[in-house]
N, C-alpha and C positions, 0 to 999 in steps of 0.2 A: 541287242543291248551292247553298250560300250563296255570294253574291258575295264575292270576296276583298277585304279591307279594305287599301287601299294604304298603304305606308309611305313617308313623305317624308323624305329625308335632310337634315333641317334642325334646328338647335338654336336655340331662341328664348331670347335672353338677357333677364334681368330688367330690364336697362336699356333694352331696345329691344323692348318687348312688341308694339307696334302694327306695327313693321316686320316682325317675325316673323309676326304674324297675316296680314299681306298676302301673305307668301310662301306660307303654307298655302292661302289663298284662291285664289292663282294656280293652284294644283294641283287643288283640289277644286271651285272655282267659277270657272273661267276666263271664263265668260260674264258675270260680274258686272263692271260698269264701276266702276272705283275711285271715281269722283266720287259714286256713288250708295250707297256703303257707309258706315255709321255704326258706330263702335266704342264699347263701354261696358266700363269696367273694373269688375269686381265685387270688392268689398273685404271681404266677410264671411267668406271662407275663412281657416282658420289652418293649412292644409297646403300648398295650391297657389295659383297665380295664375290668374285666370279672365278671359278676354276674350270679350265678346259681339260678334258680327258681324251687323249687320242691313242688309238691302238695302231701300232706300226704295220700290222699285216692286214688290216681291214680299213674300209672307209667309214666305218661306224665311229661316231664321236659324240661325246656327251658334255653338256655344260652343267656344272653344279653351282647353284647360286645360294650363298649364305646371307641370310637377311641381316641388314644393319642393326645396330643396337637400338632397341626400343622402337623399331619401325612398325611393330604391331600396333602401336598407338595410332599410327597414321593409316594403316592398310588393313583391310578386311581380308585375311589370308584364305578363308573359306571361299569367299567370292572370287578371289584371284584364281584359285585352283579350278573353280567352276568355269570361269571365263576362258581359261586356257583350253580346257577340254571342249567347250562349246565352239570356240573359234578354230580349234584344230579340225573339228568335224566339218567346218565350212571352208577349210583350206587357208585360214588366215594366220595360224599360230603354229609354232613347232610342237612336236609330240611331247607330251608330259610323261616321263617314265616313272617318277616316284616323288613323293614328298617325304621330308624328314622333319625333325622337331623344330629346326630353325632354317628351313630352306626347301629348295626344289631341285630335281634333276630332270633335264629335258634335252631334246634333240639339238645338236649343234647344226646351225645352218651355214653352209659355206658361202663366203662372200666377204664384203668389207662394209663397215659402218660408214654412213655418209659423213661428209665434212662440209664446212661452209663453201668450199669450192665445188664439190660434186653435187650438192643439193640444188644448185642452179643450172646444172648441166642439162641441155635440151634432151639428152637421151635418158635422163634419170627422173626429173621432176614430174613428167606426165605419168610415169609408173606409180609414183607416190600418190598423185591426185586420183588416179583410177582405183588404186588399191583402197584408199580411204573411202571413196564413194561406195565401193562394193561392201566394205565393212559396215558402213553406215546404213546399209539395207538389211543387215542381219536382224532377224526377229528372235528374241530370247524366249518367246512363249509366255504363257500366263503366270509362270512362277515368279517372274521378275517384273515388278510394277514399272510402267513406262513413265517414270518421273525423272526430271533432270537432277543430277547429283550436286550441282554447283553450290547453291546456297547452303544446303545441309552440310556439305563437306567443308565449306568455308567455316561454318559455325563450329564444327568438330575441331578443326585445326586451331581456330582462335582460342578455344577453350584449353588448348594444350600449351599455349605460350605462358610461361611463368611471369608473375608480377615482378619477381626478382630472380635473375639468372644466378645459378649456383656458383659460377666462376666470376669473381669480381671484374676481371679484365674484359669478359664478354659483356657483362651488365653495363659497364662504363661505356662501351662502344655502341650499345643499342638504346640506352635509356632516353636520350634526347629525341631521337628520330622516331622511335617505335612505341615508347611507353608513355602513359599507361595504355594497355591493350584496347581500351575503350575508343581511342583515336582511330585505330585500324578497324575496329568493329563498325564504327559509324561510316567510314569510307566504303567498306565492303557492302553494308546494307544499302547505302545510297546508289552504289554502282549496280548492284543486283536489281534494284527497283527499276532502273533504266533499262538494263539488258533484257529483263524478263518481258518487257513490253515491245520488243523488236520483232516478235513473231518467228524467231529461228526455230526450225523443226527440232523435235527431240529424237535423237538417233542413238544407236549403240556406238559409243565413242571410245577411242583409246585413251584420250585425255593426257597423254604424256609422250607425244611423238617428237621427242628431241632427236637430234641427228644420230646419236648412238643407239637409238631404238629402231633404226631402219637399216636393214641389211640389204645391200645391193649385190646381186649375183650377175655379173656382166655376161657370163657365158650363156645364161638362160634368159637374159634381159628381163629380170623380175626383181621385185623388192619383197622382203618379208618384214613384217612388224614383230617386235619382240617386247617382252616385259609389260605384261598386262596388269600391273599392280593397281592401277587406277581406273581400269576399264569399267564403264558403267553407262547407263543411259544419261545423256547430257545434251546440251544444245549443240547442234551441228556446227554453228559458227565458232564455238569455243575450241573445238578440236582443230579446226583449220587455223584460226587465229593463233592458237598456242603453237602450232607447227611453224607458222610464219615467224613468230618471235624467236624460235630456235635457230633460224638461219644465222643468227649472230654468233653461234658457237658457245662453248662452255669454258674452255681453258683460257682463251683470250676473247672475252665478249666484246663484240663490235657491232653496235646497232646501225651503223651505216649499211650493214648487210641486210637489214630488214627489206623484204622484197618491194620493189617499186610498184606503183599502180599498174604500169604496163605488164610487168611480169605477173602480178596478182590476177589481173583480168584474163591473161592467157591460162594461168593455172586453174582459175575458178571455172572457166569455160570447159576445160577438159574434165574437171570434176563433175560439173553439172550434166555434161553429155553422158556420163556414166550413171549418175544418181537419178537423172530424169531420162526421158527419151531425147536423143540428140536434136530432133526437129522441134522439140518443145522449148528449147532454151532461147529465151528472148533477151534483149538488151536490158529490159527491166529486171528480169531475174538476176542477171549478172550484177547490175548496179546495187540491187537490194542486198545480195550476198556480200558484195564488197564492203558495204557500210557495216553490215552485221559483223563480219569477220574482224574488221579493224577495231570496232568497239569492244568486241569480246576479247581481242588481244590485250586490252587493258585489264580484263579479269585474269588473264593468264599471268601478267606481271604481278598483280596483287596476290594471286594464289601461290606462286612460287616464292614470293617474299615471305608470306606467312609460313610456308613449309620450311624455308631456310632458317627462320628464327627457331623453330622447333628443333631442327637438326643441330643448330648451334648449341643448344642445351644438352642434347643427348648423343649425337653421333661420335663415334671413335675414329672415323675416317679422316685422314689428313687432307682437309679442304677448308678454305676460309668461307664458312657459311655466312658469317656476318657481312663480309664484303659482297657476297652474292646477293644477299637480301638488299643491301644498299644500292647495288647496281640495278636490280629489277625494280625497286621502288623508285629510284631516280628516273628510270625510263618511263614508268607509269606516270609520274608527275610531268615529265617533259612532253608526253604525247596526249595527256588526258583532254585538254581543251580542244585541240585540233581534231582528235578522233571523235569526241562527243558532238562536235559541230557538224560532222558528216550527216547527210540526210538522203532519203530516197523517196520517190513518188510511188505510191501504191497503184 
């Protein structure tokens, strides 16, 4: 039996992150003397707050993640906890130490998050391709139906976009491009109708493999995926296509970094050689996956557009979510015709 992950009845307030972190440590690391603990606030996340807890005399280190405001509207936290435990048992996720009322405490993985420069490094991207292929072979058992999450999650998200945003300055910026929501809803339904007929396999997917969610440990030549908030059964090509769109970065998004056909074909071959048997990978398999991945990349752009509009209404994080939605939507419109024109022979 897996050891039970304790739940600590504590709420960590955004104005008192370190005080809250100390309360969590009192429960899960009572042997740590407070004077030997160093804290580090990580500022690159745009959904949650993250506090690193490091003990000066041991290599043991803990990350405490405080959920963003109203993110429970977007994320099934029970499923998230289950996913982390499941994937840890397969060697894909950090160890979960505890949950608390508005967050998680889990193992700190040494290494660096990927950047637009390192994600195309020939020493790094094959590690990501193989790790994703291995994760896509995870079987969650009979308790979790093997159904793709994409359309259902889209519908859930679309229902959370307000007809009128509570802040007038936000509403003014979004109303012409995104409202009424029925416009986005039609676009999503039409795209899902196309994508669901592509024959992409349904696998257990991360669904949010942005560069900050991949930790590269150079000394061990390995990568670790983190933040399984959206992990669920989904189309294989969505997970890969979503990762490719993230080559553009977050702070300064530049879609000229979207991987070229040549790099994609190399990446996809390495992926398929792990997902299938190496000798079974044909040029037809590669071409099919290439088309599927690029068409599902369109779904990624729409998905995070809708997500950002919800965040624009609720998030307290200092980030321009409206601009992010506009950039993702703009890239969707720019790529839509050329990506949907791609085809493959069965």
